N, C-alpha and C positions, 0 to 999 in steps of 0.2 A: 592345715587343714587337718579336721579331726578324721578319724579312720571311721567313724561311723557316726550316725543322726539318728533321731527319734521324730517319727510323726506320732503325735500325740491326739488322741481323741478328742480334743476339743477344736473348737472352730475359730477362726480369728476373733469373733466376737463373745468368745466365751462359752461359747452352748456346748453341751454336751453331743458329741457324733454319734448318727444312730445308723444301722442297728447296731445292740451292745455288743454283738458278736464280730464287728467291722474287721477286728484285728487279726483274729483266727480267718477270717475268709480272705483275707490280703495274701496272709503268709501261707495259706492252703494252696492258692493260686501258683504262689512264688515256689514251692516247695520243691520242684524239680530242678531249681537254680542253684548248683550248689559246686564246691569245686572239686576237681578230678580225685577221685579217690575216696572221697569222704561219705560216700554214699553207704557201703557195707550192705548186708542183708537184707536188713527192714528199712532202708533209705524212703522207700516208699511210703513210708507211717510215717515220717519225719519231717518237721520243718526244715527248710534250708538254712544251717548256719550264718546265711547272708541276710534272712528277713527273716525276723523271729519274733512272736507277740511277748509283749512284758507290760508289768503293772507299775506305774509309777506313780507314787502317792495318791493311790487310792484311782488313777486313770489309765484307762486301757492306753498302749501305744505299742509302735513298732521299731525294731532297732533295725537298721538297714546299713550294710556294710559298704564300704565305697569301693569294695573289691568287686561287688556285683557290676558297677560302671566298667570295669576290665574284661570280666569274666564273660557279660551278655548285655552290652550298651542297650537293646530294645528292651529288656526287663528293667531295668535301671531306669531308664526314662517312664516307662508304665509306671511304676512305683512314685516317681517324683509327680508325674501329671496327676495321678490320683490323688495325692494329699494337695496340688493346687487346683483341681477342677473341686475338689468338696473343702477347699477352705480351710483346710487344717493347719495348725502351728506343727513347724518344722524346727527342732532344735540341735545344733550340733552339740554329740556327746563330749565329754570332758574327762578325764581321768581323776579321781581323786583318792588320794592315798587312803588306805586303812588307818586304822588305830595303830597296829603294829607297825607300817613304814613310817608314820610320823614320830613316834616312840624310836627307831633307830636311826632317822634323819637327826632328828633332836641330840639323840646320843653321840651320835660323830661330829656334831658341831663342835 
């Protein structure tokens, strides 16, 4: 199982989700849910490392860590329900090797 998944700003039928700042709004609501000790002095001004907005190929998205499920199950279910209720596409994240990692693995083979 992937350690993260993406909620894409595209509905199941391919339409762009509105409003345009939905990802930032969702991440703002989730900003207080973070691993213990990761806050710091300005934590209230930052998104949670567990739920953060990104841009994927020009599409707004939210990266959700599965660690949120263990830290705060209700928050995790809120995010999953948000995606389901708004018919948003959800995709498991996968690790893609960087060009440097590719070169190293080919050199060692």
